[in-house]
N, C-alpha and C positions, 0 to 999 in steps of 0.2 A: 434742880438744874441751876447751875451757877450763872451769874450775870455774864461772865466772860464768854460763856458758850454761845451767846447770841451775837457775838462779834467774830469776824474773820480777820486773822492777822496776816499781813503780807510784808515781806521785806522789799522795800523800794530803793532804787538807786537814783539819786538826783545830784548832778554836779560832782559825781565821783564819791558822794557820801552815801553810806547805807543808813537807813532808818526804818523803824517798824511803824507801820500805819495800821490803825484798827478801824474797821468799818462795820456798821451794823449788817448782819447777815439777813438781808431782806428776802432772799430766796428761802431761807429757813422759815421765816415768818409766814411766807406764802404757803409753804408745806404744812405748817402747823394749822393754818386756817382751813386748809382743805380737809384734813383728817388728823386724828391723834398720831403722834410719833410711835413707831413700832417699839422702840426701846425706852420710852419715857411716858409715864402717865400724865394725863392732863393736869392733875393737881400739882405735880412737881413742876411742870412747865409754867403753869399759871403763877406759882409762887415766885419763880425766877423772873418772870416778866413783870410782876408787880414790883419787885425790888428794883428792877431796871427802870421802869417807867417812873416810879416814885422818885428815884434819885435824879433822873434827868429833868423831870419837871421842876423839882426843887432847885436844881442848879440853874435852870433857865429863869426861874422866877426871882433869883437873888443876884449873884454876881456873875453867873455863867462860868465860874471857875470849874474846870474839869468837864465841861459839857462835851459829850461824845457823839451826839446825834444831831441831825439838822431838822428843819421844819417838816420835810416830807417823811423822814424816818420816824419822827415823833407820831405822825398819823398812822404809819404802818404798825408801830408798836402798840398804840392804843386799840386799833382795829383788831389786832391779834389777841390782845388781852380780853377784850369784850367777847370775842368768839369763843375762846377757851373757857371763860367763866360761864358763858351761856351753856356750853356742852356739859359743864359740871352741875348745872341747875342752880347756879348762884346768881342772884340778881345784883348786877353791878352797873350803876349809872353815874356818869360823870358829865357835868354841864359844859364840857369842851372836848374837842376832838384832836387838837394838836397844839403846838406852841403858839401860833398866832391867835387861836380862839381862847387859849388860856390867858394871853395878855388882855384880850377884850374882857374876859370874865373878871380878872382881878381889878381892871379899871372900873368896872361897874359895881364892885363889892368891897369897897374900902381897902383895896390892896395897892392903890397908887401911892408910890413913894415909901412903901413899907415892906422891907424884906420879910420881917417876922410875920406880918399878916399873910403873905403868900405861903410861907412855910406852914402856917397854921391851916390854910386852906388845903394844901396837899395832905397834911396829916389827917385832917378830918375826913377827907374823901377816900384815902387809901389805907389808913390804919385798920378799919374794920375788916376790909377784904384781906389784908395781910394776916391778921389774927385768925380769921376763918381758915385760910389756906394752911397756916402753921398748925392749926388743930388737926386738919386732915392729914398733914404730913406726920404729926406726932403719932397719930393712930397707926400709921405705917401699914406694913403688909402682914403684921402679926394676926390680924383678924380677917384675912382674905378668905374667900369662899372655897369650898371643896372642889377638887378636880376629880372627875370620875376615873375609875380604874381602866375603863375602856380607852384604848390608845388613841382613838380618833378624837380630834379636837372639836368636831361638830357632829351633830346627830344625823344630819342629812335631811332634817325637816326644816326647811328654810325659815318659816315663821317662828318656830320654836327657838331655833338658833339665834335669831335676831333678838327675841325677847330675853333670852338668857344672857346675851352679850350686854344688853341694856341693864339688866339686873346687876351684873357684875360691876359695870361702870358706875352705877348709882350707889351701890353699896360701898365701893372704894372711897367715894367722896363724901359719904354721909357723915354728919357731925352733930345734928340736932334731933330733937324728938320728932319734928316734922319730917326730917329726912328719913328717919327709920320707919315712920308710918308709910312714907312713899315707897320704901323698899317692900313693904307689905303689898302696896298696889302693884309693884313690879312682879312680885310672886304670883299674884292673882292673874296678871297678864300672861305669865308663863303657863299657868293652869288653863287659861282660856285658849291659848294657842294649842296646848295638848288636847283640850276638849274638841277643838275644831279638827284636829289632825287624826285622832284615833277613833273617834266615835263614828260609826257607820250605821245609819238607820236600817239598812238591809240586814245587818247582823244583830243590832242591839235594841231595836224597837220592837216591842211585843204587840200582839194583837190588841186593838182597841186603844192603844196609847198614841199620844201626839208627841212628835219629836220635841224635846226640850231645847230651848235656845242655848247657844254656845256658852253664855254667861252662867248658866246653871251647871257649873263645873262638877259639883259634888254628884249630882244626879247622873250626869253623862259618864264621868270617870268611874263612878261606882258600878255602873252597868257594864262598862268595858272590862273592869276587873272581874266582875261576876262571870262574864263570858270567857275571858282569857285565862282565868285562874279558878276553875270549878273544883268542887270537892273539899272535904275536910282538911286535907293535907295542905291546902293553899290558904287557909283561913288567915294566917298571920300576914301574908302578902296582901290579901284583900283589905285587911285592917290598916296596913301601912298606907295604902292609897287613900283610904277614907280619912285617916288621922292627919295626913299631910295637907289635904285640902282644908280641913277644919282649922288647923293651926295657922295656915297662911291667911285665912280669912280673919282669924282672931288678931293677928299682928296688924293687919290692915286697919282694923277698927279700934285698936288699943290706943287710948289717949296718952299713955305714958310709955311710948316706944323707947326701947334700949337697943344698943348695938348687938348685945348678946342674943336677944330674942329675934331681932331682924336677921341676924346671921344664921341662926338655927333654922328659921323659916326658909331663908334663901337656899341654904345647904339642902334642906329637905326637898324643895321643889326641883332643884337640879338633880338630886338623886332620883326623884320620882320620874323625871323626864328620861333619865338613862335606863331606869327599870322598864318603863313602857317601851322604850326603843328596843331593848333586849327581847321583850315579849313579842314585839312586832316582827323582829328578825327570826325568832324561833317559830312563829306561826307561819312565816313564808318559806322557811327552810324545808327542803325535801326530806322526807322520812328516810332514815338509814336502816 
């Protein structure tokens, strides 16, 4: 998202002269804080905001040439950047909230009377974040997750839909080994949501057994598959359920996570969710 897109342009008339005035679009910032934009990913928005905030705070800390936002707007921009990075799972902490608190900060940290010292402060605080967001942007959408052939965008299982949405969001912004391990955690969260949704003790619990907890996804989903897909002709589908659960667990615990393995695990659990939804629909459909 380009820096200019955070501003609104208006033609104003004053004393018979036309001129273009640019104002920070505070309403847009409020919208971004409430929820992700429909047509822009949080990583793209965060990168544009980082460039904007970095430029404006640098200008404020030096000669203020080209400064485009005021004190109140500087606080709005910082609040929005912190919100979006938090949604991306990126830890971003700055020891000031707006222009006035930045002035206090540089006065307490050898920035008084030195433009270069203030430039260095902004560089040290914002450069790591900008690099991280650029890495996410470079990854792009080439490695995005699978969309099911089913035309519906949601399964109709609210908890499962929420977990899949979180899985997609986290995978899109993942850039480190730790991020990819966390994608494994999200895969397991999807499996647990499926476990809670499809497992029915009345149907799947056998005499003398105790109902396994939701977190025992392999045991619960295996039993669901055994019941919904009986017979030798369904052996491959039953194996698909079991192997998907096992692979997601492996990605979660792998100390050397990669985007490829995390993406395969994520694709697999999304596929499994759609497979189980199809089975659920088939089971409830009237016989023809």
